[in-house]
N, C-alpha and C positions, 0 to 999 in steps of 0.2 A: 539487503542484497538479494538478487533473484535466486530462486531455488536451484536452477540449473548451474549457476555460477558457484554457489556454495558447495553443491554436491559433486559436480564434475569439472569445475574450473573453466566452464565454457562461457565465454563472453560473446553475446550476440546482440543484434538490434533489439530483440525482444527483452533482453536483460536490461537494456537502457530504458525501455518502456516501463518495466517494473520499477526501476529506480525513480523515474519521473513520477509514477503513481505514489510512491512513498513520499516524495518531495511535496506533491500536491496535498497529501494528507497532513503533513507537517505544517505547511503554510496555512491551511484553512483551520486546523485544530489548535495550533499553537505549539505544543511540546514536540521536541524532536523524538523520533522513534527510538533512538539509541539511549535517551535519558528518560523514557516514559515511565511514570510511576502511577499506575492506574488501578490499584486495589486488586480485584480479581482478574483483571486483564493483564496479560504479560507484555503486550505490545500495543502501540497506537493502532496498528492495523486490526488487531483483535477487538479493541474497543469500538472502532468505527464499524466493523462488521456486525457486532452485537447490536449496536444502535440501529443499523440498517435493517436488521431482521425484526426489530421491534417497531419499525416505522417511526423511529425517533431520531433520524439522522441529523436533524437540525440541532440537537443537543450537543453534538460534537463540535459545532462551530465555535471558534474562539470568541469570547465576549468582546475582545478589543476590535473585532470587525463590525460590531453593532453600529448601524447607521451608515457605514461605508459600503456595505455589501448586503443586498437583500438575501434573507435566509434561503429563499427558493433557489437563487443562483448558487449560493454556497453548497447547498445539498446536491445540486446538479453536478457541481465540480467534484464533490466527495464521491458521488456515484461513479464518475469517470475514474477517479483515483482507485476505487475498489476494482474496477474493470481492468485497470493497468496492472494490478497486483495479483492476477490470477495465478494459480500454482503452475498450470501448464502454459508454456510459451505460446502454443497454438491458440489458446483461448484469449490471449491479450490482443488488443487492437494494435494496428500499426500507428506510428506517430502521425501519419497523414489523417487517419481516422480520428485520432484523439483531437487533432487540431479542428477538424470538422465539427466534432461534438462540442468543443469549447466555443467555437465561433457561432454555432447555430443551436441555441438552447432548445429550439423546437425539434431538433433531430432526435430520433428514437435511440435511446441507449439500451443495449441488450442488458438483461438481468445478469449481474455477476454471480459467479459461483463462490462458495466459501474459499477465501484465500488461505494459503498455507500459514500455519502458526508454528514457526520453527522454535524449538527449545534452545535458547542461546547457551545454556549450561552444557547441554549434550553436544552442541556444535563445538564449544571450546574444548571439551574432552576429546572429540574426534580430531580436531586440529592439533592438539598437543600430542596425541598418540601418533598421528601421521608424521609430524615433524620429528618425533623421537625415533620412529622407525626409519626415517630417511637419514638421520644422523648416525645411525649404527652401521 
């Protein structure tokens, strides 16, 4: 979920862009973000970011895509996914821009910033305390 939705309950077009970015990462990498088990990485997003920083983004591509999708294309799409999952809604592209980047692989993709890595346990605790305080 987009950080602004989790923190403020604010659902915007850019929150949709964030969700699309997560979906793109799940499709290209294989595992769902919600069921990701990646050792030192707590989320699929964190794993993809680490590989991006190591210039090893192609390692994130699901092996089942071998032969069906050129690695260069898959890494292009993963970079767009990272761009869609920027912490600040203002740093995310519009869906129109995403479509252009997907259609024209020659289009320049801005360098993404480190996306947010939300601690799911801390968020569960916040959610529990919020619902407890509203029930009292």
